[in-house]
C-alpha positions in Angstrom: 0.0 0.0 0.0 3.0 2.3 0.5 3.4 2.5 -3.3 0.0 4.2 -3.4 0.3 6.5 -0.5 4.0 7.4 -0.8 5.4 6.3 -4.1 8.8 7.9 -3.8 9.3 6.4 -0.3 8.2 3.0 -1.6 10.6 3.2 -4.5 13.6 4.0 -2.2 12.7 1.3 0.2 12.3 -1.3 -2.6 15.7 -0.3 -4.0 17.3 -0.6 -0.5 15.8 -4.0 0.1 16.5 -5.2 -3.4 20.2 -4.6 -2.8 20.1 -6.7 0.4 18.7 -9.8 -1.3 21.2 -12.5 -2.0 18.9 -14.1 -4.5 16.4 -12.3 -6.7 13.3 -14.2 -5.6 10.9 -13.3 -2.9 7.8 -14.6 -1.3 5.2 -12.1 -0.1 1.6 -11.6 0.9 1.5 -8.3 -0.9 0.7 -8.1 -4.6 1.9 -4.5 -4.7 5.3 -5.7 -3.5 5.4 -8.2 -6.2 4.8 -5.5 -8.8 7.3 -3.0 -7.2 10.1 -5.5 -6.9 9.5 -6.9 -10.4 10.4 -3.4 -11.8 13.8 -4.0 -10.2 14.4 -7.4 -11.6 13.3 -9.4 -8.6 10.7 -12.2 -9.1 8.0 -12.3 -6.5 5.6 -15.1 -5.6 2.4 -14.6 -3.6 2.4 -16.9 -0.5 -1.1 -18.2 -1.4 0.2 -19.4 -4.7 2.7 -21.6 -2.9 -0.1 -23.0 -0.7 -3.0 -23.4 -3.3 -1.3 -23.1 -6.7 -1.2 -20.2 -9.1 -4.3 -18.3 -9.9 -5.0 -17.6 -13.6 -5.7 -14.0 -12.9 -3.6 -11.6 -10.7 -6.1 -10.0 -8.4 -6.9 -10.2 -4.7 -10.6 -11.0 -5.3 -9.7 -13.8 -7.7 -7.1 -15.1 -5.3 -9.6 -15.2 -2.4 -12.2 -16.8 -4.6 -9.7 -19.5 -5.7 -8.7 -20.2 -2.0 -12.4 -20.5 -0.9 -13.2 -22.8 -3.8 -10.2 -25.1 -3.2 -10.3 -25.4 0.6 -9.9 -29.0 1.7 -11.7 -28.5 5.0 
């Protein structure tokens, strides 16, 4: 959400963190972070994709719907 409320601060923070990564792959719960880091050459994966598989569409509502439809409980 920082990329929406303070884009310059978000960019600087992403650049700082990106320099600290030993590998250019991250796992996150934030789709905004995936998009921000991808601009710096870092590949991001949403944590729910690791648990439930990749959604065909990249949106929070689709991700939630996918999880709800594929719960094994």
